[in-house]
C-alpha positions in Angstrom: -40.0 -26.4 -26.4 -43.5 -26.3 -28.2 -44.0 -23.5 -31.1 -45.8 -20.9 -29.1 -42.7 -20.1 -26.6 -40.2 -20.2 -29.3 -42.7 -17.7 -31.5 -42.8 -15.8 -28.3 -39.2 -15.7 -27.4 -38.5 -14.7 -31.2 -40.9 -12.2 -31.2 -39.7 -10.9 -27.9 -36.2 -10.8 -29.2 -36.8 -8.9 -32.3 -39.2 -6.5 -30.1 -35.6 -5.9 -27.7 -33.1 -5.6 -30.8 -35.7 -2.8 -32.8 -36.2 -0.9 -29.6 -32.5 -0.9 -29.3 -31.8 0.2 -32.5 -34.2 3.4 -32.5 -32.6 4.5 -29.2 -29.3 4.7 -31.2 -31.1 6.3 -33.7 -33.0 8.6 -32.2 -30.5 11.7 -31.5 -28.7 11.6 -34.9 -32.3 11.7 -36.6 -33.9 13.9 -34.1 -30.2 16.4 -35.1 -31.1 16.1 -38.8 -35.0 16.8 -38.2 -34.1 19.5 -36.4 -31.4 21.3 -38.8 -33.8 20.5 -42.1 -36.6 22.7 -40.4 -35.8 25.0 -37.9 -37.3 23.4 -35.1 -36.2 24.4 -31.5 -34.6 27.5 -32.8 -31.8 25.8 -35.4 -31.0 27.7 -38.0 -30.2 26.9 -41.7 -27.3 26.3 -43.7 -27.3 28.5 -46.9 -24.9 28.2 -49.9 -25.7 31.7 -51.3 -27.1 34.9 -50.6 -31.3 35.4 -50.8 -32.6 36.6 -54.1 -35.3 38.8 -52.7 -35.4 41.4 -49.9 -38.1 41.7 -47.9 -40.1 44.9 -47.0 -39.4 45.8 -43.3 -36.5 45.7 -40.9 -35.6 43.3 -38.0 -33.6 43.4 -35.5 -30.9 40.9 -34.6 -29.4 40.8 -31.2 -26.5 38.5 -30.2 -25.9 36.7 -27.2 -22.7 35.2 -26.5 -22.0 32.7 -23.5 -18.7 30.6 -22.4 -19.5 27.1 -20.8 -18.0 26.7 -17.2 -14.4 25.1 -17.3 -13.6 27.4 -20.6 -11.1 29.8 -19.9 -12.5 32.0 -23.0 -14.0 35.8 -23.2 -16.2 35.7 -26.0 -18.4 38.6 -27.3 -20.1 40.0 -30.3 -18.7 43.2 -32.0 -22.2 45.2 -31.6 -25.1 44.1 -29.5 -27.7 44.1 -32.2 -28.3 44.8 -35.8 -31.2 46.1 -37.8 -31.5 44.8 -41.1 -33.8 43.8 -44.1 -34.8 39.9 -44.5 -33.1 39.0 -47.5 -30.0 41.4 -46.9 -26.7 39.7 -45.9 -25.0 40.7 -43.1 -21.7 40.2 -41.1 -21.0 40.3 -37.6 -17.9 39.5 -36.0 -17.5 37.6 -32.3 -13.8 38.5 -30.5 -12.7 35.6 -28.4 -9.7 35.1 -26.1 -8.0 32.5 -24.6 -7.4 33.1 -20.8 -5.2 30.0 -20.1 -1.6 28.9 -20.5 -2.6 26.2 -22.8 -4.1 25.7 -26.1 -7.4 24.7 -26.2 -10.2 23.2 -28.9 -13.8 24.6 -28.4 -17.3 24.3 -30.4 -19.9 26.6 -30.5 -23.3 25.9 -30.0 -26.2 28.2 -31.4 -30.1 28.6 -31.8 -32.2 31.3 -32.2 -35.3 32.8 -30.4 -38.3 32.5 -31.2 -38.0 29.2 -32.4 -40.1 29.6 -34.9 -37.3 31.9 -36.8 -34.8 28.9 -37.2 -36.5 27.7 -40.3 -35.7 31.7 -41.8 -32.4 32.4 -40.3 -29.6 30.9 -43.1 -26.1 31.4 -42.2 -23.4 31.5 -44.9 -20.6 31.2 -42.9 -19.8 30.9 -39.1 -17.0 29.8 -37.1 -20.2 27.3 -35.5 -19.5 24.8 -38.1 -16.4 23.7 -37.1 -13.9 23.0 -34.1 -11.8 26.2 -32.9 -8.5 26.5 -31.5 -6.8 29.5 -30.0 -3.1 29.1 -28.1 -2.3 30.5 -24.9 -3.7 34.0 -24.3 -4.2 34.2 -28.1 -7.1 36.3 -29.3 -9.3 35.9 -32.5 -11.9 37.4 -34.5 -14.8 34.9 -35.6 -17.2 35.9 -38.3 -20.8 34.9 -38.9 -22.3 35.6 -42.3 -26.0 35.2 -42.5 -29.2 36.7 -44.0 -33.0 36.3 -42.5 -35.1 34.9 -45.3 -37.7 36.8 -46.7 -40.3 34.6 -46.9 -40.8 34.7 -43.1 -43.0 37.7 -44.1 -45.3 35.7 -45.5 -45.5 32.7 -42.7 -48.5 33.5 -40.3 -46.2 32.6 -37.2 -43.2 34.8 -38.3 -44.6 37.6 -40.2 -44.9 40.0 -37.2 -41.5 39.1 -35.3 -39.6 42.1 -35.0 -36.7 40.9 -33.0 -34.4 37.7 -33.2 -31.8 36.4 -31.0 -29.0 34.8 -32.4 -27.2 32.7 -28.9 -24.1 31.2 -28.9 -22.1 29.1 -26.0 -18.5 27.6 -26.5 -17.6 24.6 -24.7 -14.4 23.0 -24.5 -13.4 19.9 -26.4 -11.1 17.5 -25.7 -7.5 17.9 -27.3 -6.7 14.6 -29.5 -4.1 12.6 -28.0 -2.7 11.7 -31.7 -2.7 13.9 -34.8 -6.4 13.0 -36.9 -4.1 11.7 -39.6 -2.4 8.8 -37.6 -5.5 7.4 -36.1 
């Protein structure tokens, strides 16, 4: 085989390998990008409360959903609250397993308008981990959050008067063995 076809074959193999690697990396990279920037309504995780307060009030509405196939009810204790950016708030969500068996579920979340994702900071949330409810068990899950006062200086968010925090619970599969034994 001459050098030209061999070099072409090597280049094609390298190209295909790079493209396959990029396909596998795309989803985790996209998730990391959304988490870091708040893109597409992805909220931020804060280690502590804000140090300053904003100067106006913003309404935060709560939207709760349960995916098909998950026999749970899920609702917030209040439909909305009004707070000043920088003030920490705690809201509880009541969840009930309507089935006769133990169920694991995970909550997906986002905020709208999308540009508020980088200014919506959660200190603690049930959505950070998988939740387990026994048969007909009820639980109250808190979310502790604040709106970053910097939103008042951003041209895209300084006129936002209302934010919606939306959750959807999805069923998880029960592990067949305890995680410690895997």
